C-alpha positions as CSV (number, residue, x, y, z in Angstrom):
1,M,149.9,110.6,104.7
2,M,147.8,108.4,107.0
3,A,148.0,104.8,107.9
4,M,145.2,102.4,108.8
5,M,144.3,102.4,112.4
6,A,145.8,99.5,114.4
7,T,144.0,98.0,117.4
8,G,144.5,100.3,120.4
9,Q,145.8,103.3,118.4
10,E,144.8,106.6,119.9
11,I,142.4,108.8,117.9
12,K,143.7,112.2,116.8
13,R,142.4,115.5,118.1
14,I,142.4,118.6,115.9
15,Y,141.4,122.0,117.3
16,L,139.8,124.7,115.1
17,E,139.6,128.4,116.2
18,C,137.7,131.0,114.3
19,N,135.1,133.8,114.6
20,A,131.9,132.1,115.7
21,G,129.8,134.5,113.6
22,D,131.9,133.7,110.5
23,F,131.5,130.0,111.1
24,E,127.7,130.3,111.6
25,N,127.4,132.4,108.4
26,M,129.3,129.8,106.4
27,Y,127.1,127.0,107.8
28,E,123.9,128.8,107.1
29,N,124.9,129.9,103.6
30,Y,126.1,126.4,102.6
31,D,125.2,126.9,98.9
32,E,127.8,129.6,98.6
33,E,131.6,128.9,98.6
34,I,132.6,130.9,101.6
35,F,136.1,130.7,103.1
36,I,136.8,131.9,106.6
37,P,140.1,132.3,108.4
38,V,140.9,129.7,111.0
39,L,143.6,128.5,113.3
40,I,144.4,124.8,113.4
41,T,146.2,123.2,116.4
42,Y,147.4,119.6,116.5
43,E,149.8,118.1,119.1
44,G,150.7,121.5,120.4
45,T,151.5,123.1,117.1
46,T,149.3,125.9,115.6
47,W,148.9,126.8,112.0
48,Q,147.8,130.3,111.4
49,D,147.6,131.0,107.7
50,V,144.6,128.6,107.0
51,R,141.2,129.0,105.4
52,L,138.2,126.9,106.0
53,R,135.2,126.2,103.8
54,L,132.4,123.6,103.5
55,R,133.0,120.8,101.0
56,G,130.7,118.3,99.2
57,D,127.8,118.7,96.8
58,S,124.3,117.7,98.0
59,S,125.8,116.7,101.4
60,K,126.1,120.4,102.3
61,E,122.4,120.4,103.1
62,Y,122.8,117.9,105.9
63,P,123.0,119.1,109.6
64,K,126.5,117.8,109.8
65,K,128.6,119.2,107.0
66,S,132.0,118.2,105.6
67,L,134.9,120.7,105.8
68,K,138.0,121.5,103.9
69,A,141.0,123.4,105.4
70,V,143.5,125.1,103.0
71,F,147.0,125.9,104.2
72,D,148.2,129.0,102.5
73,G,151.4,129.1,104.6
74,E,153.2,126.4,106.4
75,P,151.8,122.9,105.3
76,F,150.4,120.5,107.8
77,V,152.3,117.7,109.5
78,Q,153.4,115.6,106.5
79,G,153.4,118.4,103.9
80,E,149.6,118.4,103.3
81,T,148.3,121.7,101.9
82,E,144.7,120.7,102.2
83,L,142.8,118.6,104.8
84,N,139.4,117.1,104.1
85,F,137.2,116.5,107.1
86,N,134.4,114.3,105.9
87,A,131.2,114.1,107.9
88,D,129.8,111.0,106.1
89,Y,126.4,111.9,107.5
90,K,124.6,109.1,105.8
91,D,126.9,106.5,107.2
92,I,125.7,105.8,110.7
93,S,128.4,103.1,111.2
94,Y,131.2,105.7,110.6
95,M,133.1,102.8,108.9
96,R,132.2,102.4,105.2
97,S,134.7,104.9,103.7
98,L,137.6,103.7,105.9
99,L,137.0,100.0,105.1
100,S,136.7,100.7,101.4
101,S,139.9,102.7,101.4
102,R,141.7,99.9,103.2
103,V,140.6,97.1,100.7
104,F,141.4,99.3,97.7
105,N,144.9,100.1,98.9
106,E,145.6,96.5,99.9
107,A,144.4,95.3,96.5
108,G,146.9,97.7,94.8
109,I,144.5,100.5,93.8
110,P,145.8,103.9,95.0
111,C,143.1,105.3,97.2
112,A,142.9,108.3,99.6
113,A,144.0,107.2,103.0
114,I,141.4,107.7,105.7
115,E,141.3,107.9,109.5
116,H,138.9,109.1,112.2
117,V,139.7,112.3,114.0
118,L,137.9,114.3,116.8
119,L,137.3,117.9,115.8
120,Y,137.0,120.7,118.4
121,L,135.6,124.1,117.5
122,N,136.6,127.1,119.7
123,G,137.3,124.8,122.6
124,S,134.2,122.6,122.5
125,F,133.8,119.1,121.0
126,F,132.4,119.5,117.5
127,G,132.2,115.9,116.2
128,I,133.7,112.7,114.8
129,Y,135.1,113.2,111.3
130,L,137.0,111.1,108.7
131,L,140.2,112.8,107.8
132,T,140.6,112.0,104.1
133,Q,143.8,112.4,102.1
134,D,143.6,114.8,99.1
135,V,144.2,113.3,95.7
136,D,146.9,115.6,94.4
137,I,150.5,115.7,93.2
138,Q,151.7,114.5,96.6
139,F,149.3,111.6,96.4
140,L,150.6,110.7,92.9
141,L,154.2,110.8,94.0
142,M,153.5,108.6,97.0
143,H,152.0,105.9,94.7
144,G,154.9,105.9,92.3
145,F,153.7,108.1,89.5
146,T,155.7,110.9,87.9
147,G,153.0,113.5,88.7
148,N,153.7,115.1,85.3
149,G,150.5,113.8,83.7
150,N,147.0,115.1,83.7
151,L,144.7,114.5,86.8
152,Y,141.0,114.9,86.4
153,K,138.2,114.7,89.0
154,A,134.7,113.5,88.1
155,A,133.3,116.5,90.0
156,L,129.6,116.6,89.2
157,D,126.8,114.2,88.4
158,G,127.1,113.5,84.7
159,A,130.9,112.9,84.6
160,C,130.2,109.4,83.1
161,L,132.8,109.2,80.3
162,S,129.8,109.3,78.0
163,I,129.2,111.2,74.7
164,Y,127.0,113.5,76.8
165,D,129.8,114.6,79.2
166,N,130.7,118.3,79.1
167,I,134.4,117.9,79.9
168,Y,134.6,121.6,80.9
169,Y,131.7,121.4,83.3
170,H,131.4,117.9,84.7
171,W,135.1,117.4,85.0
172,E,137.7,119.4,87.0
173,K,141.4,119.5,85.9
174,K,143.3,119.4,89.2
175,Q,146.9,120.4,88.4
176,D,146.6,123.6,86.4
177,D,144.1,125.9,85.0
178,T,144.7,125.3,81.3
179,P,141.3,125.2,79.6
180,F,141.7,122.3,77.2
181,R,141.4,118.6,78.1
182,D,142.3,117.0,74.8
183,D,143.5,113.6,76.2
184,L,140.2,113.3,78.2
185,A,138.1,114.2,75.1
186,E,140.0,111.6,73.1
187,L,139.6,108.9,75.8
188,I,135.8,109.6,76.0
189,H,135.5,109.4,72.2
190,N,137.4,106.1,72.0
191,L,135.5,104.6,74.9
192,N,132.3,105.2,73.1
193,F,133.2,104.6,69.5
194,T,135.8,101.9,69.5
195,E,134.3,98.9,67.6
196,N,133.2,96.0,69.8
197,D,135.8,93.6,68.2
198,D,138.5,96.1,69.1
199,F,137.4,97.0,72.6
200,F,139.6,94.6,74.6
201,D,142.7,95.7,72.7
202,F,141.8,99.3,73.3
203,V,141.2,98.9,77.0
204,Y,144.3,96.8,77.4
205,N,146.6,99.3,75.6
206,T,145.0,102.4,77.0
207,F,144.6,101.6,80.8
208,D,146.8,99.9,83.3
209,Y,144.8,96.8,82.6
210,D,145.6,94.8,85.7
211,R,144.7,97.7,88.0
212,L,141.6,98.4,85.9
213,L,140.3,94.9,86.4
214,T,140.9,95.2,90.2
215,L,139.1,98.5,90.4
216,L,136.1,97.2,88.4
217,A,135.9,94.0,90.4
218,M,136.3,95.8,93.8
219,N,133.6,98.3,92.9
220,M,131.3,95.3,92.4
221,L,132.3,93.7,95.6
222,L,131.8,96.9,97.6
223,A,128.5,97.7,95.9
224,N,130.0,101.1,95.1
225,G,126.9,102.6,93.6
226,S,128.0,106.2,94.0
227,T,130.7,106.1,91.3
228,Y,131.0,106.0,87.5
229,Y,128.8,109.1,87.2
230,H,130.9,111.1,89.7
231,N,133.2,110.4,92.7
232,Y,136.4,109.2,91.0
233,F,139.6,110.5,89.6
234,L,141.3,109.8,86.2
235,Y,145.0,110.2,85.8
236,H,146.8,110.1,82.5
237,E,150.5,109.3,83.0
238,T,151.6,111.1,79.8
239,E,155.2,109.9,80.1
240,N,156.1,106.3,79.9
241,P,154.0,104.1,79.9
242,G,151.4,106.7,78.9
243,K,148.5,104.8,80.5
244,W,145.3,105.9,82.2
245,F,144.5,105.1,85.8
246,M,141.2,105.4,87.8
247,F,141.3,106.2,91.5
248,P,138.2,105.8,93.7
249,W,136.8,108.7,95.8
250,D,134.1,109.5,98.3
251,L,133.4,106.0,99.4
252,D,130.7,106.4,102.1
253,L,128.0,104.8,99.9
254,T,129.6,101.3,99.9
255,F,129.2,98.2,102.0
256,S,125.7,98.1,103.5
257,A,124.6,101.4,101.9
258,Y,123.1,99.6,98.9
259,T,122.8,96.1,100.4
260,K,124.5,92.9,99.3
261,W,122.0,92.4,96.5
262,Y,123.1,95.6,94.7
263,P,123.2,94.9,90.9
264,F,126.8,94.4,89.7
265,H,126.0,95.8,86.2
266,S,124.6,99.2,87.4
267,S,126.7,102.3,86.5
268,S,124.4,105.3,87.0
269,G,121.1,106.6,88.1
270,Y,118.3,107.4,85.7
271,W,119.3,111.1,85.6
272,T,122.8,110.5,84.1
273,P,124.1,108.5,81.2
274,D,125.7,105.1,81.7
275,N,129.4,104.8,82.0
276,P,130.9,103.1,78.9
277,L,134.0,101.9,80.7
278,H,132.0,99.8,83.1
279,E,129.2,98.8,80.8
280,R,131.3,97.9,77.8
281,S,133.7,96.0,80.0
282,L,130.8,93.8,81.0
283,I,129.7,93.4,77.4
284,D,133.2,92.3,76.2
285,D,133.7,88.5,76.7
286,Q,137.4,88.7,77.5
287,V,137.2,91.7,79.9
288,F,134.2,90.3,81.7
289,A,135.9,86.9,82.1
290,D,138.9,88.6,83.6
291,I,136.7,90.6,86.0
292,K,135.0,87.5,87.2
293,T,138.4,85.9,87.9
294,R,139.6,89.0,89.8
295,I,136.4,89.1,91.9
296,S,137.2,85.6,93.2
297,D,140.9,86.5,93.8
298,L,139.9,89.6,95.9
299,A,137.3,87.7,97.9
300,G,140.0,85.2,98.8
301,T,142.6,87.8,99.8
302,V,141.4,91.3,101.0
303,F,137.6,91.2,101.0
304,N,136.4,88.5,103.5
305,P,135.5,88.3,107.2
306,E,138.9,87.1,108.3
307,R,140.5,90.2,107.0
308,L,137.8,92.8,107.8
309,F,136.1,91.7,111.0
310,P,139.2,92.5,113.1
311,V,139.2,96.0,111.6
312,T,135.5,96.6,112.4
313,D,136.1,95.4,116.0
314,S,139.1,97.7,116.4
315,L,137.1,100.7,115.0
316,H,134.2,99.9,117.3
317,D,136.5,100.0,120.4
318,L,138.2,103.2,119.1
319,L,135.0,105.2,118.5
320,L,132.8,103.9,121.3
321,P,133.8,106.5,123.9
322,Y,132.9,109.4,121.5
323,I,129.8,108.2,119.6
324,L,127.2,109.8,121.9
325,L,129.2,113.1,122.2
326,D,128.5,113.9,118.6
327,T,125.1,115.6,118.6
328,T,124.9,116.5,114.9
329,D,125.0,113.0,113.3
330,K,122.2,110.5,112.9
331,V,123.2,108.1,115.7
332,E,120.4,108.0,118.3
333,D,122.0,105.5,120.7
334,I,124.8,102.9,120.9
335,A,122.4,100.1,119.9
336,M,121.5,101.9,116.7
337,W,125.2,102.5,115.9
338,E,126.1,98.9,116.5
339,E,123.2,97.7,114.4
340,Y,124.7,99.5,111.4
341,I,128.1,98.0,112.2
342,D,126.5,94.6,112.1
343,A,124.9,95.5,108.8
344,N,128.4,96.0,107.4
345,R,129.6,92.7,108.8
346,D,126.6,91.0,107.3
347,F,127.4,92.6,103.9
348,I,131.0,91.4,104.2
349,T,129.8,87.8,104.9
350,G,127.2,87.6,102.1
351,R,128.2,90.0,99.3
352,Y,130.6,87.7,97.4
353,S,128.1,84.8,97.1
354,H,125.2,87.1,96.1
355,L,127.5,88.9,93.6
356,I,128.6,85.6,92.0
357,Y,125.0,84.4,91.9
358,Q,124.0,87.5,89.9
359,V,127.0,87.2,87.6
360,N,126.1,83.6,86.8
361,H,122.3,84.0,86.4
362,C,121.7,87.6,85.1
363,P,121.3,88.2,81.3
364,R,124.4,89.7,79.8
365,N,124.8,93.4,79.2
366,F,123.9,94.6,75.7
367,T,124.0,97.8,73.6
368,L,121.2,100.0,72.4
369,D,121.4,101.6,68.9
370,K,121.1,105.3,69.4
371,T,118.5,107.3,67.5
372,E,120.1,109.9,65.3
373,G,118.8,113.3,64.3
374,Y,115.1,114.0,64.9
375,H,111.7,112.7,63.9
376,T,108.6,114.5,62.9
377,P,105.3,114.0,64.8
378,E,103.9,112.1,61.8
379,E,106.7,109.5,61.6
380,S,106.9,106.1,63.1
381,V,110.1,105.5,65.1
382,Q,112.2,102.4,64.9
383,F,114.1,101.2,68.0
384,S,116.8,98.5,67.9
385,W,119.4,97.0,70.1
386,E,121.9,94.2,70.3
387,A,120.7,90.9,71.6
388,S,121.3,89.9,75.2
389,V,121.9,86.3,76.2
390,D,121.3,84.3,79.3
391,P,124.4,82.6,80.8
392,N,122.4,79.4,81.3
393,G,120.7,79.4,78.0
394,L,117.3,80.5,79.2
395,P,115.0,82.5,76.9
396,V,115.4,86.3,77.1
397,T,112.6,88.8,76.3
398,Y,112.7,92.6,76.3
399,N,110.6,95.5,77.7
400,L,110.8,98.8,75.9
401,Y,110.1,102.1,77.7
402,I,109.5,105.4,75.9
403,S,108.7,108.6,77.8
404,M,109.2,112.4,78.0
405,D,110.1,111.8,81.7
406,Q,113.6,110.7,82.2
407,S,112.5,108.5,85.2
408,F,109.9,106.8,83.0
409,E,107.3,107.4,85.7
410,D,104.9,110.0,84.3
411,S,101.7,109.7,82.2
412,T,103.6,110.0,78.9
413,T,105.4,106.7,79.4
414,L,104.7,104.0,76.9
415,V,105.7,100.4,77.9
416,V,105.9,97.5,75.5
417,T,106.6,94.2,77.2
418,G,107.4,90.6,76.2
419,L,109.3,91.5,73.0
420,T,111.2,88.5,71.5
421,A,112.9,90.4,68.7
422,N,115.6,93.0,69.4
423,Q,113.8,95.8,67.5
424,Y,110.4,97.5,67.6
425,T,108.7,100.2,65.5
426,S,106.4,102.5,67.4
427,G,103.6,104.6,66.0
428,P,104.1,108.4,65.7
429,L,105.0,110.3,68.9
430,E,102.7,113.3,68.4
431,N,104.0,115.7,71.1
432,E,107.0,117.8,70.1
433,G,109.9,117.7,72.5
434,R,112.6,115.5,73.9
435,Y,111.8,111.8,74.7
436,F,113.9,109.1,76.4
437,W,113.9,105.4,75.8
438,K,115.4,102.3,77.3
439,V,115.3,98.6,76.9
440,E,115.2,96.0,79.7
441,A,116.2,92.3,79.1
442,T,114.7,89.8,81.4
443,N,114.9,86.0,82.0
444,N,112.0,86.3,84.5
445,S,114.5,86.2,87.4
446,F,116.8,89.1,86.7
447,N,116.3,92.2,84.7
448,I,119.2,94.2,83.1
449,E,118.9,97.5,81.2
450,G,120.9,98.0,78.0
451,F,123.7,100.4,77.5
452,D,122.8,103.3,77.3
453,T,119.7,104.1,79.5
454,Y,120.1,107.8,78.6
455,N,118.9,108.0,75.0
456,P,117.4,111.3,73.9
457,L,114.9,111.1,71.1
458,Y,113.7,114.4,69.6
459,I,110.3,115.0,68.0
460,S,109.9,118.2,66.0
461,K,108.1,119.5,62.9
462,G,111.5,120.8,61.8
463,I,114.9,121.8,63.3
464,P,116.6,124.4,61.1
465,P,120.4,123.7,60.5
466,L,121.6,127.1,61.7
467,V,125.4,127.6,61.6
468,I,127.8,129.4,64.0
469,N,129.4,131.5,61.3
470,E,131.6,134.2,62.9
471,I,133.1,134.7,66.4
472,N,134.5,137.7,68.0
473,Y,136.1,136.4,71.2
474,K,138.7,139.1,71.9
475,S,138.5,142.6,70.3
476,A,141.5,144.8,69.7
477,P,141.6,147.6,72.4
478,E,140.8,150.3,70.0
479,T,137.8,148.5,68.5
480,D,136.4,146.8,71.6
481,A,132.9,145.8,70.8
482,E,132.9,143.1,73.5
483,D,132.3,139.5,72.6
484,W,129.7,138.4,70.0
485,V,128.8,135.4,67.8
486,E,127.0,135.4,64.5
487,F,124.6,132.7,63.3
488,F,123.7,132.0,59.7
489,N,120.4,130.6,58.3
490,P,121.1,128.5,55.2
491,L,117.4,128.0,54.5
492,D,115.0,129.9,52.2
493,T,112.5,130.5,55.0
494,V,112.5,132.7,58.1
495,V,113.5,130.9,61.3
496,S,112.0,132.0,64.6
497,L,114.6,131.8,67.4
498,A,112.2,132.1,70.3
499,G,113.2,129.6,72.9
500,W,116.5,128.7,71.3
501,Y,119.5,129.0,73.6
502,F,123.3,129.5,73.3
503,M,125.9,128.2,75.8
504,D,129.6,128.2,76.2
505,D,131.5,125.4,77.9
506,D,129.9,126.1,81.3
507,D,126.4,124.5,81.6
508,A,125.5,127.4,84.0
509,H,126.0,129.9,81.2
510,K,122.9,130.0,79.1
511,F,121.3,132.8,76.9
512,I,117.7,132.1,75.9
513,F,116.6,134.0,72.8
514,P,113.4,136.0,73.5
515,A,110.1,135.9,71.6
516,G,110.4,137.8,68.4
517,A,114.0,136.9,67.7
518,F,114.4,135.5,64.1
519,I,116.7,135.1,61.2
520,E,115.8,136.0,57.6
521,P,116.2,133.5,54.8
522,Q,119.9,133.2,53.9
523,G,120.3,135.8,56.7
524,Y,122.2,136.4,59.9
525,L,121.8,137.2,63.6
526,V,124.4,138.5,66.0
527,L,124.3,137.7,69.7
528,C,126.3,140.2,71.8
529,R,127.5,140.3,75.3
530,D,127.0,144.1,75.4
531,T,124.8,145.6,72.6
532,S,125.7,149.2,73.5
533,M,129.4,148.5,73.0
534,F,128.7,146.5,69.9
535,F,126.7,149.4,68.2
536,Q,129.5,151.8,68.9
537,H,131.6,149.9,66.3
538,Y,128.9,148.3,64.1
539,A,126.2,150.9,64.0
540,D,124.6,149.7,60.8
541,T,124.1,146.1,61.9
542,M,120.4,145.2,61.7
543,N,119.6,141.9,63.4
544,V,121.2,141.9,66.9
545,S,120.2,140.2,70.1
546,G,121.7,140.5,73.7
547,N,122.8,141.0,76.3
548,M,124.3,137.6,77.3
549,D,125.7,137.7,80.8
550,F,128.9,135.7,80.0
551,G,131.8,136.3,77.6
552,L,134.0,134.1,75.5
553,K,137.5,133.0,76.5
554,S,140.4,134.5,74.6
555,E,142.3,131.2,74.6
556,G,139.3,129.4,73.1
557,E,136.4,127.3,74.4
558,M,133.4,125.2,73.4
559,I,130.3,127.0,72.2
560,R,126.9,125.5,71.5
561,L,123.5,126.4,69.9
562,Y,120.4,124.5,70.9
563,H,116.8,124.2,69.5
564,P,114.0,124.7,72.2
565,T,113.5,120.9,72.3
566,G,117.1,120.5,73.6
567,Y,118.4,119.3,70.3
568,L,122.1,120.4,69.8
569,V,122.0,122.2,66.4
570,D,125.7,123.4,66.2
571,M,128.8,123.1,68.4
572,L,132.5,123.7,68.0
573,T,135.5,124.4,70.1
574,Y,137.5,127.3,68.7
575,R,141.1,128.1,69.7
576,S,143.6,130.9,69.4
577,E,146.6,128.7,68.6
578,F,147.6,126.6,65.5
579,P,146.0,125.3,63.5
580,W,143.4,128.0,64.3
581,P,144.2,131.6,63.1
582,G,145.9,133.6,65.8
583,T,145.2,137.2,64.9
584,P,141.5,137.1,66.1
585,N,143.0,136.9,69.6
586,G,143.0,140.6,70.3
587,L,144.7,142.0,67.2
588,G,141.5,143.2,65.4
589,P,140.1,140.5,63.1
590,T,137.3,138.1,64.0
591,L,137.2,134.4,63.3
592,E,135.2,133.8,60.1
593,L,133.9,130.6,58.5
594,I,135.2,130.2,55.0
595,N,132.0,128.7,53.8
596,P,128.9,127.8,55.8
597,E,128.8,124.3,54.2
598,L,132.1,123.4,55.7
599,D,132.5,121.5,59.0
600,N,132.9,124.4,61.4
601,A,134.4,122.1,64.0
602,L,137.6,121.9,62.0
603,A,140.2,124.6,62.2
604,L,140.9,124.6,58.4
605,S,137.3,125.8,57.8
606,W,138.1,129.1,59.5
607,D,140.2,132.2,58.7
608,A,140.9,135.6,60.2
609,S,138.6,138.3,58.8
610,A,139.8,141.2,56.7
611,G,139.3,144.2,59.0
612,N,137.2,143.9,62.2
613,G,134.7,141.4,61.0
614,T,131.5,141.4,59.0
615,P,128.5,141.0,61.4
616,C,125.3,140.3,59.6
617,R,127.1,140.3,56.2
618,K,128.8,137.7,54.1
619,N,132.2,136.8,55.6
620,S,135.2,138.6,54.1
621,V,137.0,135.3,53.7
622,Y,134.0,133.6,52.0
623,I,134.9,131.2,49.1
624,P,132.0,130.3,46.9
625,G,131.1,126.7,45.9
626,S,129.9,123.6,47.6
627,G,131.4,123.1,51.0
628,S,131.4,119.4,50.4
629,D,133.7,119.9,47.3
630,Y,135.9,122.7,48.6
631,R,139.3,121.8,49.8
632,P,142.3,124.1,50.5
633,D,145.0,123.8,47.9
634,P,148.1,122.7,49.9
635,L,151.6,123.0,48.7
636,I,152.3,119.5,50.0
637,S,150.6,116.2,49.4
638,V,150.2,113.1,51.5
639,S,149.7,109.5,50.2
640,P,147.8,107.5,51.1
641,N,145.2,109.7,52.6
642,P,143.2,108.3,54.4
643,F,145.8,105.8,55.7
644,V,146.0,103.0,58.3
645,H,149.4,103.2,59.9
646,L,151.9,104.6,57.4
647,T,151.7,107.6,55.2
648,H,154.2,109.5,53.0
649,V,154.6,113.3,53.0
650,L,155.6,114.6,49.5
651,F,157.0,118.1,48.8
652,E,159.6,119.9,46.7
653,L,162.6,122.0,47.7
654,A,164.7,124.5,45.7
655,G,168.0,123.7,47.5
656,H,169.6,122.1,50.6
657,Q,167.5,123.0,53.6
658,T,166.7,121.7,57.1
659,V,163.1,120.5,57.0
660,R,160.7,119.8,59.8
661,V,157.6,117.7,59.4
662,I,155.3,118.2,62.3
663,V,152.1,116.3,63.0
664,Y,149.3,117.9,65.1
665,N,146.2,116.2,66.4
666,A,142.7,117.7,65.8
667,A,143.1,119.8,68.9
668,G,146.2,121.5,67.5
669,L,148.7,119.7,69.9
670,K,152.0,118.6,68.4
671,I,152.3,114.8,68.7
672,M,155.2,114.0,66.4
673,E,158.1,115.8,64.7
674,Q,160.8,114.7,62.3
675,K,163.8,116.9,61.3
676,R,166.4,116.3,58.6
677,L,168.6,118.0,56.0
678,S,167.1,117.5,52.5
679,G,168.5,118.3,49.1
680,P,166.8,120.1,46.1
681,G,164.0,118.5,44.2
682,K,161.1,116.2,45.2
683,Q,161.2,114.9,48.7
684,C,159.4,112.2,50.6
685,I,159.3,111.6,54.4
686,S,157.4,108.6,55.7
687,L,155.5,108.8,59.0
688,D,154.7,105.7,61.0
689,M,151.6,106.7,63.1
690,Q,150.6,103.2,64.3
691,A,150.8,104.3,67.9
692,F,148.1,107.0,67.5
693,P,144.4,106.5,67.4
694,A,142.2,106.9,64.4
695,G,141.1,110.4,63.7
696,I,141.9,113.7,62.0
697,Y,145.5,115.1,62.0
698,Y,147.3,118.0,60.4
699,I,150.8,117.6,58.9
700,S,152.9,120.7,58.5
701,V,156.1,121.0,56.5
702,D,158.5,123.9,57.4
703,A,161.9,124.5,55.8
704,E,164.6,127.1,56.5
705,H,163.7,129.4,53.6
706,T,160.1,128.5,52.9
707,S,156.9,127.2,54.5
708,A,155.5,124.5,52.3
709,G,152.2,124.4,54.0
710,T,149.8,122.3,56.1
711,I,147.5,119.5,55.0
712,K,144.7,117.6,56.8
713,V,144.9,113.8,56.8
714,L,142.6,111.0,58.1
715,K,143.9,107.9,60.0
716,T,141.3,105.2,59.7
717,G,142.8,102.6,62.1
718,R,141.8,99.7,59.8
């Protein structure tokens, strides 16, 4: 799309024409997504079918705002359907994004191309902007990808690849609007739960390892502190070679933004979890050694004064005539602007030596052991973590922080310093609620916080194990009661629901149960989107709450139930396709749990109801007995189960038939299929699943004249 500016190249001028009142309204109401019609003219050509909106997150509050133009008709010069005009308000030098884009691309990391442009609004000069290439299908094709994989944007703070990511809220799927992100969910799970001894093999086989090393090393060289918790893309090339790639984005907070002393090991702010890809790469000996080698390689090739000073000089000469014409930026005078350019040059000169000094003298990254479940106010709490080591053999001690304030700065914060062991037992934490804790290793010169600094610890007198027991996500037209969810109380005591809350996959969708809401012992409560419509069809239902101001998706989605402390009590992602029952999707039945003791995150624990559901009554598909002992009685068998790489599917046929053995992952996506003509009698088909990660799978056997059934299997990976 756009090439790096060469010395003496003319800066582009782009002209916008729109209704002045519309533009002012869009600027004033920056917290709303408002599109306005606009004409765009460049080099004598005018594009008419274009919409303009503000772009960015917190940057929308700044006096100078970023813009996005969407071309609904004829695309722009080189086929672009969207143009990003970045204000980079916090970058007084106007250079950080462009310099970062240059070094990433020169190092072999696909990165949005960037160039300066002059924008004119309704005939008057409006400002200097950075025209930033969109990361889309065209971008992928330009960089040699098929474009047929899945492209995800880390769109909001909290897109950290952590176990706390909401992949439907923090992440944006760019190429289509299909709701499920199974490959992303699997990646996040494996990044967090792969054993330490297997982490190098996992990263090497999952990512384009060479490019990943370059990206991690370059982020450290650039002091790219505004990434890993948002501001990057992930692309899964699902065809050969099936690897994951990370692309940088929104690079204005690089170079001098965080100074040349920015800690190389930092991956997030205190308000978000740490990023396991970055953190665990620094913990793993092999990956960390490879990163250090790559840092030195980059400093000798693309990140040094000899390569970058001519670019800063060229950009200085290019922008100088226009700097004082822009009245909405932070530049007060030329001297101020040049001071910030000099800060970038100083960063280029000194960053590598400061970075290597940190790497060689800072204690190593280490892992904290997460606290599971919850503790009562009377219990002591044990905290533990893996040991950190000093690269030069110096003694390492630890500081432990416990607080109800995530920033560890309020009066509830407890600090224990000078610990020599990698564990500590605290006295009871008497106040009910959510706490956070972190551990800092120090050698008295450098401090480093363990992974993860975002560690919720729940203190409560008791958190009842309520169960999501029945779901009506799409009624039949003739029995439309609107959406509703039923909860079951397995205890022999009444549970007050005051302050509990229910959410779907959007963190902005939240229903808080009012004071007085409760569930009887062994009883039920139904939460409705519309109580009046619900009672038209279920008039005798006794314990009903509502109205929630959001509905449930017919194709399926994640739903969650939380205790008032913030503790996640129950969560599942239902679907309308195999292996989930399909008839609850608008044909009348609801989705019912077979037994409340079963794992309701698994499809085989659910069935379609008889009739139109059983709100506040025992489910029509209920099977008595212990959920831990109950298993479906499949017509096929698998041996071994669990298995490591190879398992054998056993079944019996009455005659010669074409048989299909299909393997689905836990999300219901087909990942393998074998077809063959088999004779009568007992049959065995062997499946080699070495290429697939450990986890739960479903194996289905279908023949021409009979369906033998489906069985759940577990691949252990060891």
